[in-house]
C-alpha positions as CSV (number, residue, x, y, z in Angstrom):
1,M,-3.5,-8.0,38.9
2,A,-4.9,-6.3,35.8
3,G,-6.7,-8.3,33.1
4,A,-6.1,-7.9,29.4
5,V,-8.0,-5.1,27.6
6,K,-10.8,-6.1,25.2
7,S,-10.5,-4.5,21.8
8,Y,-14.0,-3.8,20.7
9,N,-13.8,-0.8,18.4
10,V,-16.6,0.2,16.0
11,N,-14.2,2.6,14.3
12,L,-12.3,-0.4,13.0
13,L,-15.2,-1.9,11.0
14,N,-15.4,-1.9,7.2
15,I,-18.6,-1.2,5.3
16,G,-19.1,-0.2,1.6
17,P,-20.1,0.5,-0.9
18,G,-16.9,-0.3,-2.6
19,D,-15.7,0.5,-6.1
20,L,-13.7,-1.8,-8.3
21,W,-11.1,-0.3,-10.6
22,V,-8.4,-1.6,-13.0
23,M,-5.3,0.2,-14.2
24,D,-2.0,-0.5,-15.9
25,D,0.4,1.1,-13.5
26,V,1.5,-0.5,-10.2
27,P,2.8,1.5,-7.2
28,A,6.5,1.3,-6.6
29,A,7.8,-0.7,-3.7
30,G,6.3,0.6,-0.5
31,G,4.1,3.0,-2.5
32,R,0.4,3.4,-2.8
33,I,-2.1,4.6,-5.4
34,T,-3.0,8.3,-5.3
35,L,-6.7,9.1,-4.7
36,T,-8.8,12.1,-5.3
37,A,-12.2,12.0,-3.6
38,G,-12.1,8.2,-3.4
39,T,-11.2,7.6,-7.0
40,P,-7.8,7.0,-8.6
41,E,-6.2,10.4,-9.5
42,L,-6.1,10.5,-13.3
43,S,-2.7,12.2,-13.8
44,A,-1.1,9.5,-11.7
45,H,-3.3,6.7,-13.0
46,P,-4.4,7.7,-16.5
47,T,-5.6,4.2,-17.5
48,A,-7.9,3.7,-14.5
49,K,-11.2,2.2,-15.5
50,H,-14.2,1.8,-13.1
51,L,-16.0,-1.6,-13.4
52,G,-19.4,-0.2,-12.6
53,H,-22.3,-1.7,-10.6
54,T,-22.0,-5.0,-8.7
55,D,-24.8,-7.3,-7.6
56,S,-23.8,-7.4,-3.9
57,G,-20.3,-5.8,-3.5
58,S,-16.9,-7.3,-3.7
59,T,-14.9,-9.8,-1.6
60,F,-11.1,-9.9,-1.0
61,T,-9.6,-13.2,0.0
62,A,-5.9,-13.9,0.8
63,S,-4.8,-17.3,2.0
64,L,-1.8,-19.6,2.4
65,A,-2.3,-23.3,2.1
66,E,-0.6,-25.6,4.6
67,G,2.5,-27.2,3.0
68,E,4.3,-30.3,4.0
69,K,4.0,-31.5,7.6
70,I,7.2,-32.2,9.4
71,F,7.2,-35.0,12.0
72,A,9.6,-36.2,14.7
73,D,9.8,-39.8,15.5
74,E,9.1,-39.2,19.2
75,I,5.9,-37.3,18.8
76,P,2.7,-38.5,17.0
77,T,1.6,-35.1,15.7
78,A,3.4,-32.7,13.3
79,I,5.9,-30.4,14.9
80,R,6.1,-27.9,12.0
81,T,4.7,-27.2,8.5
82,T,6.2,-25.6,5.5
83,A,4.4,-22.8,3.6
84,G,2.2,-24.1,0.8
85,E,0.7,-22.2,-2.2
86,G,-0.6,-18.7,-1.5
87,S,-3.5,-17.0,-3.3
88,A,-5.2,-13.6,-3.4
89,T,-8.4,-12.8,-5.1
90,I,-11.1,-10.2,-5.5
91,T,-14.5,-11.6,-6.4
92,A,-17.7,-9.8,-7.4
93,T,-20.7,-10.2,-9.7
94,L,-20.7,-7.3,-12.3
95,L,-23.9,-6.0,-13.8
96,Q,-22.8,-3.7,-16.7
97,T,-22.4,-6.5,-19.2
98,A,-23.2,-4.3,-22.2
99,D,-19.8,-2.5,-21.6
100,M,-17.6,-3.8,-24.4
101,D,-14.4,-2.5,-22.7
102,L,-15.4,-4.4,-19.6
103,L,-16.0,-7.6,-21.5
104,T,-12.6,-7.2,-23.2
105,L,-11.0,-6.9,-19.8
106,L,-12.9,-9.9,-18.4
107,S,-11.6,-12.2,-21.2
108,P,-7.8,-12.1,-20.9
109,G,-6.1,-14.2,-23.5
110,Q,-9.2,-14.2,-25.7
111,G,-11.1,-10.9,-26.0
112,T,-10.1,-8.0,-28.4
113,K,-12.2,-4.8,-28.6
114,A,-13.5,-4.2,-32.0
115,T,-15.2,-1.1,-33.5
116,A,-16.8,-0.1,-36.8
117,A,-18.9,2.9,-37.8
118,G,-21.9,2.7,-35.5
119,F,-20.8,-0.5,-33.8
120,E,-18.6,-1.8,-31.0
121,G,-17.9,-5.3,-29.8
122,V,-15.5,-7.9,-28.6
123,T,-14.1,-10.7,-30.7
124,G,-12.7,-13.9,-29.1
125,G,-9.6,-15.8,-30.1
126,S,-6.2,-16.4,-28.8
127,I,-4.0,-13.5,-27.7
128,P,-1.4,-12.9,-25.0
129,I,-2.8,-12.4,-21.5
130,V,-2.5,-8.8,-20.3
131,Y,-2.4,-8.5,-16.5
132,K,-3.9,-5.5,-14.7
133,H,-3.6,-3.8,-11.3
134,V,-7.0,-4.4,-9.7
135,V,-8.1,-2.0,-6.8
136,L,-11.1,-2.2,-4.5
137,I,-11.7,1.3,-2.9
138,Y,-14.2,1.9,-0.1
139,P,-14.9,4.7,2.4
140,S,-13.7,4.8,6.0
141,I,-16.4,4.2,8.6
142,V,-14.9,7.0,10.7
143,D,-14.6,9.7,8.0
144,P,-16.4,9.5,4.6
145,L,-13.6,11.8,3.2
146,K,-11.0,9.1,3.9
147,F,-10.7,5.8,2.2
148,E,-9.3,2.3,2.4
149,W,-8.2,0.2,-0.6
150,I,-7.0,-3.2,-1.5
151,S,-4.6,-3.7,-4.5
152,L,-3.9,-6.9,-6.5
153,Y,-0.7,-5.7,-8.3
154,K,-0.9,-8.2,-11.2
155,A,-4.2,-9.9,-11.8
156,S,-6.5,-11.2,-14.4
157,N,-10.1,-12.5,-14.4
158,T,-10.0,-16.3,-14.1
159,A,-13.7,-16.8,-14.1
160,G,-14.4,-15.9,-17.7
161,I,-17.6,-14.3,-18.9
162,E,-21.1,-15.6,-18.1
163,K,-23.9,-13.5,-19.6
164,A,-27.4,-15.0,-19.2
165,I,-30.0,-13.0,-21.2
166,S,-33.6,-13.2,-19.8
167,R,-36.8,-11.2,-19.8
168,K,-37.1,-11.7,-16.0
169,A,-33.7,-10.5,-14.8
170,I,-30.7,-8.4,-15.9
171,A,-27.6,-10.1,-17.1
172,K,-24.7,-10.4,-14.6
173,T,-21.3,-12.0,-14.8
174,P,-19.3,-13.3,-11.8
175,V,-15.7,-12.4,-11.8
176,T,-12.6,-13.6,-9.9
177,F,-9.5,-11.4,-10.2
178,T,-6.6,-13.7,-9.2
179,G,-3.4,-12.0,-8.2
180,L,0.0,-13.2,-9.3
181,A,3.3,-12.4,-7.7
182,I,5.7,-9.8,-9.2
183,S,8.9,-11.5,-8.3
184,S,11.1,-8.4,-8.7
185,R,9.4,-6.8,-5.7
186,A,10.4,-7.4,-2.1
187,A,9.2,-10.9,-0.9
188,N,6.7,-9.3,1.5
189,D,5.1,-7.1,-1.1
190,Q,4.7,-9.1,-4.3
191,T,1.0,-9.8,-4.7
192,W,-1.3,-7.5,-2.7
193,S,-1.6,-4.7,-0.2
194,N,-4.4,-3.1,2.0
195,W,-3.9,0.6,2.9
196,K,-6.1,3.1,4.6
197,M,-6.0,6.9,5.2
198,I,-5.6,7.9,8.9
């Protein structure tokens, strides 16, 4: 009798570097962003903004918490569970903290870009939260002209801004882009997606 086949495959590994982008538009159901040479194609995604250097790359996490356990009187352990709360995030530590557009983006519900002759800045207060489509794009390990990407369709930075100024090190700010569901989309495609070119 034949044994099961092992699935070691170095062509299925992921390695960066990756680039973080934000944009206003979200792909239609079942759709994907359009790329040109590994960046969002500007005519399709005119609001795309690159978030610059990171300290050590980006991390995508998607999880579903265990919900209520269901027990039967005849068995001491649970026989089922319900689905709990789901979450999807992209985290990184960004380095370009002098970018006022970036700081505005990282302070949803607070930051407003301000300009004056010879100056630009961010003012903080209380404003409506504006959600963005956050995309992490990275090259294929098989073909550097092909790419893979992860999208959070509707997200905002929930980590705020942390900007330590020191003579000994550059400032950096950790970010957590937390995805929210778009309830008008199909139930299996409301929060995030991961696509690759083949």
